[in-house]
C-alpha positions in Angstrom: 53.2 -72.6 -10.3 51.7 -70.4 -8.1 47.8 -69.9 -7.7 47.0 -66.4 -7.1 43.4 -66.3 -6.2 42.9 -69.9 -5.2 41.0 -69.4 -2.5 38.6 -68.0 -4.5 38.0 -63.9 -3.3 37.4 -63.0 -6.7 37.2 -63.1 -10.6 39.2 -61.6 -13.0 37.7 -62.4 -16.6 33.7 -61.7 -16.8 31.6 -60.5 -19.6 28.3 -59.2 -19.3 25.2 -58.3 -21.7 25.6 -54.8 -20.6 28.3 -54.4 -23.3 29.5 -57.9 -25.3 28.6 -61.1 -24.9 27.9 -62.5 -21.6 24.9 -63.9 -19.9 24.2 -61.4 -17.3 23.9 -57.9 -17.1 26.4 -55.8 -15.0 24.1 -54.9 -12.3 22.8 -59.1 -12.0 26.8 -60.0 -11.9 27.7 -57.7 -9.5 24.7 -58.8 -7.2 25.8 -62.3 -7.8 29.1 -61.7 -7.1 28.5 -60.1 -3.7 26.1 -63.7 -2.4 29.3 -65.8 -3.6 31.1 -63.4 -1.1 33.7 -62.0 -3.5 36.1 -59.4 -2.3 36.7 -58.1 -6.1 35.8 -58.8 -9.3 36.8 -57.3 -12.8 34.2 -57.1 -15.8 36.4 -57.4 -18.9 34.2 -57.2 -21.7 35.2 -57.4 -25.1 37.0 -55.1 -27.1 36.0 -52.7 -30.4 37.6 -55.0 -32.7 35.5 -58.0 -31.6 32.4 -56.1 -30.9 32.4 -54.9 -34.3 33.9 -58.4 -36.0 31.0 -59.9 -34.7 27.5 -57.2 -34.2 27.5 -56.8 -31.0 25.4 -53.8 -29.9 26.4 -52.1 -26.3 23.6 -51.9 -24.1 25.0 -48.6 -22.4 28.0 -46.3 -23.9 31.0 -46.6 -22.0 31.4 -44.0 -20.6 29.1 -43.7 -18.3 31.2 -46.4 -16.8 34.5 -45.2 -17.4 33.6 -41.3 -16.2 32.1 -43.2 -12.8 28.8 -42.6 -12.9 28.2 -45.9 -12.7 27.9 -47.5 -8.9 28.2 -50.1 -7.1 24.9 -49.7 -5.4 24.1 -53.7 -4.1 27.3 -54.6 -2.0 30.5 -53.9 -1.1 32.5 -56.1 -4.2 35.0 -54.0 -5.5 34.6 -53.4 -9.1 37.2 -53.2 -11.5 36.5 -52.2 -15.1 38.5 -53.8 -17.9 38.6 -55.0 -21.0 39.8 -58.6 -23.1 42.0 -57.3 -25.6 42.9 -59.0 -29.1 46.5 -59.9 -30.3 46.0 -58.6 -33.7 49.2 -59.3 -35.4 52.8 -60.9 -35.3 53.9 -57.1 -34.7 52.2 -57.6 -30.7 49.5 -55.4 -32.1 46.9 -55.1 -29.9 43.5 -53.6 -29.8 42.7 -52.6 -26.3 39.4 -50.3 -25.8 35.8 -50.1 -26.2 34.1 -47.9 -27.5 37.2 -46.3 -28.2 38.2 -45.9 -24.7 40.9 -47.3 -22.7 40.4 -49.2 -19.5 42.2 -50.3 -16.7 42.5 -53.9 -16.4 43.5 -55.6 -19.5 43.6 -59.3 -20.5 45.4 -60.3 -24.0 43.5 -62.9 -25.5 43.7 -64.2 -29.2 40.8 -65.0 -31.5 41.6 -66.8 -35.1 39.0 -64.4 -36.1 40.4 -61.4 -35.2 44.0 -62.4 -35.4 44.4 -60.8 -38.9 48.8 -61.4 -38.9 50.9 -65.0 -40.0 49.2 -67.1 -37.9 52.5 -69.2 -37.7 54.3 -66.3 -36.4 51.9 -66.0 -33.0 53.8 -67.1 -30.6 56.0 -64.0 -32.1 53.0 -61.4 -31.8 52.5 -62.2 -28.1 56.4 -61.9 -27.1 55.9 -58.6 -28.8 53.1 -57.6 -27.0 54.7 -58.3 -23.8 57.4 -56.4 -24.5 56.1 -53.3 -25.7 52.9 -53.3 -23.0 54.3 -55.1 -20.1 52.5 -54.0 -17.0 49.4 -52.4 -19.2 48.6 -56.6 -19.5 47.7 -57.9 -15.8 46.6 -61.2 -17.4 47.3 -63.8 -20.9 44.0 -64.5 -21.4 43.1 -68.7 -22.5 46.9 -68.7 -24.1 46.1 -72.9 -24.4 42.9 -72.4 -26.5 42.7 -75.0 -29.1 42.6 -72.3 -31.9 46.0 -72.0 -32.4 46.9 -75.4 -31.5 48.6 -75.7 -34.8 50.8 -73.3 -34.1 52.0 -72.8 -30.7 53.5 -76.7 -29.6 54.0 -76.8 -25.2 57.3 -75.5 -25.3 56.0 -71.8 -27.1 53.7 -71.3 -24.4 56.1 -72.1 -21.8 58.4 -69.2 -23.3 55.3 -66.9 -23.8 54.4 -67.9 -20.0 58.1 -67.2 -18.6 58.4 -64.1 -20.5 54.8 -62.8 -19.4 56.1 -63.7 -15.8 59.3 -62.1 -16.2 57.5 -58.7 -17.2 55.1 -59.1 -13.9 51.9 -60.5 -16.3 49.8 -63.3 -14.8 48.1 -66.3 -16.8 44.6 -67.1 -16.4 43.4 -70.7 -15.8 40.4 -70.6 -18.3 37.9 -72.6 -17.3 35.1 -71.9 -19.4 37.2 -73.4 -22.3 38.6 -76.3 -20.0 34.5 -77.4 -19.2 33.2 -77.2 -23.1 36.5 -78.7 -24.3 38.3 -75.8 -26.1 41.7 -75.8 -24.0 45.0 -78.0 -24.1 45.1 -78.6 -20.6 44.1 -81.9 -19.0 40.7 -82.4 -18.0 42.2 -83.3 -14.3 42.9 -79.5 -13.4 39.6 -78.8 -14.0 38.5 -75.8 -10.7 35.3 -74.8 -11.9 33.0 -72.7 -14.6 33.1 -69.9 -16.7 32.4 -66.7 -18.2 30.4 -67.8 -21.2 28.5 -70.5 -19.8 24.6 -70.2 -19.4 23.8 -68.6 -15.8 27.3 -68.2 -15.1 27.1 -66.8 -11.8 24.8 -69.7 -10.2 28.0 -71.7 -10.3 31.3 -72.4 -8.7 32.5 -69.5 -10.7 35.0 -68.1 -13.1 38.7 -68.8 -14.1 41.8 -68.6 -11.4 45.1 -66.5 -12.8 48.1 -68.1 -12.1 51.9 -67.9 -12.7 54.3 -69.8 -14.4 58.0 -71.1 -12.0 
């Protein structure tokens, strides 16, 4: 396993209260990232299907961000705007937009409340999505989540990660799920906190991303 951002120079899975279910606004996140001496962060709010399903109302229109009208006036941290996309079915269909606007950085995750396909075929869904989208997907998010533990064996997860590696896609080590006991990864592997915790920017922040070797 090769840790890509092991020195914690940045974070690539952060939700904001500006656009979805985070605890801090985009500006608050950026300010704290500067205090932590991060070089870059990716703000990856939930996709439109997720927002619609849970009734989240954004506090701004995403076009303000996608058009470049929002600027980081706080520090020198490089800000990437992305999306936590959702796997929708075993065909590998995904929702990867916010307010019908595509983003430059895609994390692909799966949530039981959004996935509408045959859960027993979720491995096929991941493999199809990896094949279809390739490096348009930057990270696979919380692949070891307990949500689909009845349908994904350790061998299945390894097969997905190997396919992702071949496609140039990294795997997220989601510490929010770890500390909230939502992952199958042993607790002794914990490396910090995560984007869903209250006051997330005041902890040893967010998940590392890594590759399986």
